[in-house]
C-alpha positions, 0 to 999 in steps of 0.5 A: 350406507352408512346404516349397513356399515354400523350393521357390519360392526355391530355383528363383528363386536358380538362374534368378537365377544362371543369369540373372547368368552368361549375361548376363555370359558374352556380355554384351559380344557382345549389347550391340553387337549390340543397340545396333547393331541399335537403329540399324538401325530407321533404316537408310536415314535414316542413309544419308541422313544420311551422304549429304547431296549426294544429294537426287535424286528418280525413281520406283522403275522409273525408278530401277532402270533408270537403274542397270541402265545404269550397272551395263552400262556399268561391271560387264557381266562381274559374275555379278548384280547385286543392286538395292534401289529408292527409296522414300520413306525411301531416296533412292539405289539401293542396288546390289551386285554383283562385278567384277574378283573384288571383291564391292562395295556403292555407292549409286547415283544414281536419275537418273543411275545413277552411284555418288553422291559420298560413297562410304559404307555408311551404314546397312548398316554397323550392319545388318552389324554387327548380325547379322555383328559384323564377322567372316567368314563364318560365324563372326560369324553363329554367334556372333550366333545364339548370343547371341540364344540366351543372350538368350533364356535370360536374359530368361525366367530373369530373368521367374523370378527376378522376385518382383514383376515389376509393381512394378519397373514402377514402382520406382527409389531413386535414389543407392543403389548396388546398389539403384539399379542394380538398379532401373533394370535391372529397370525397363528390362527389364520396361517393355518385355518383350513387345518384348525377347522378340520381337525376340529370338526372332525374331532366333533365327529368322532365323538358325535354317537356319544354327544349326540346319541338321539338318532341311535336312540331313536333306530335302535333303542336300547339296543346299541349293539345292533348299530355296530353290528350293522356298522362293521358286518365283519365282526362275528360275535358269539357267546362263550361256550364254556367248553375249552379248546386250544386257539388255532395257529394264528399265523395262517388265518392272518396271512389268509386275513392279508391275502382276502383284504388286499393289504397289511393286517393293522389290528386283530381282536380275539375274543373268548380265547381258550373256548370253542367260541373263540372268534379271531377278527383281523382288520385292514391296516389303516395306513394305506388309505385316508378311510378308518376300518375299511375292511375286516374277517373274522375266522373260527378261533378253534378251526380257523374256518372263515365266518364273515368278512367285510370291505366297505363300500356304502358311502355313508359309512365310507364318509365317515371312516374317511373324516375320522380317519382324518382326524386321527392320520394314521394314513399319513406318510412322513411330510403329512405328520410333520403338517399335522403336528405343525397345523396342531402345534399352531393352534396350541399356541393360538389357544395359549396366546389368546389366554395371555391376551384376555389378561394382556388386553383388560391390564393395558385398559385398567387395573385388573379385577381380584377375577382377572388376577386370579384368571392370570396366575391360573393362566401361568400354571396350566400353560406352563404347567401342562408342558412341564407334566408332559415333560415329566412323564418323559423323565420318569419313564427313565428314572423310575426302575424298570421292576417296580409295580405299576410302573406305567401308571406312576409315570402317569402320576409323576405327569399329573402330580408335577402339572398340579404342583405347577398349577399351585406354584402359578396360584401361589406366586406372583406371574413375574417370578412364577412364568420364568421359574416354571418356564425355566423348569420346562427348559432345564427338563427338556434339556436333561431328558435326551441324555437319559438314553440307557439303550438304543442310541442308534434308533431313528426314533430316538435321535429325532426324538432327543434333537426335538426335545433339545429345540423345546428347550432352546425355545422355553429357554428364549421364552425365560430370557424374554421375561427376565429381560422384560421384568428388568425393564421400568414399568414406564417404559414398557407403558411407553412401548406398549402406547408407541 
């Protein structure tokens, strides 16, 4: 019996060691991914907050038709238009297209079809940051996939390392140094553990074709396009002929698509626009079911004739679509979205507390080594700097002139340079100074942003967004107060409290 107990304790120690090191090695990357992913739960609402002038509302089919008319005049030589229709959460048509050798992303007015006045990536920035990390393809996605695998290992090893996992639901001992950080880390991890496992595993699935391509290569060789043709048979593909032909009216095609797929249209792809071989593909909206892309239909762009249609019934593809849909949560009603947001926030905080705990645990045992002192300062820069960069992105949206060239890219640059500056400050200053300074800047920025809304104060997304920013300001201000209060306590008293 004693031998079995020793084996169990030895296994737990190994799992605890693996949990700590896997969390440390890519902890900062995971913090960025989880914070951006949590914000992406409200991607459409963030887009509305960042485009307060866009107040027009239109039927989705009419909005897509208006966008198509504008693109016909302004991007007639594009290889494709990729449009997302407005719905109850998003008022603009989200358009991606190529022109003049550049690939552009624009939010188009649902009535006029023209770009809205405030050029911005909106919530798309956080969505892309979540799984691309602002790195070139495919490196950002590969790093995100590796980080997700590490996260899954950290979750599983954390579960095995726990002695009293259910007791951690209710245990928190404040002002106890390492014990307090450990209690907070455990509670954040345990309370939403099913969500953490689900979101991590489904995140791995979304990038599996990139991170584990061997089965695809074995079945399809170099013809990867054949896989996607079989996976989405309703997309008709035709090469451009070079013969010009006007695009048939989009509204009748979209109305017919809605009738055939039995629901609202969410996305529309127009390939080879202005060519005789143009193809218009409409996809059923993802908001009506968990599964992603359950039905699509393609039309001849020049005549409006149906070329192909498909409603997904294959069990394997439906399983993948459900897993993908669970991760992106476009199906989620408002209560489920808030639960996703809460679960994502808890996972983000669990990662942050784990990174801080690594340093606290070693400081209470002995003076920190040089490597751990470096880690401590980088912790400050990342854990405070990334939220500061996110708020700087929102402030840039309000402060940059509307007509400035490359405005959307400038907002992203402000966010990234702000986070980089915070990282430098965290590395240069002692943590007792850098923590309250950077967290205070986050609190001040969150408090300022709600007062910079020029138009649309009556919009619900604006009001809720402003209230959330003020709530974040209060939370970060409380952290600053705690840091300042702690720094005023003599070291001997803090050591006595930690030992109690």
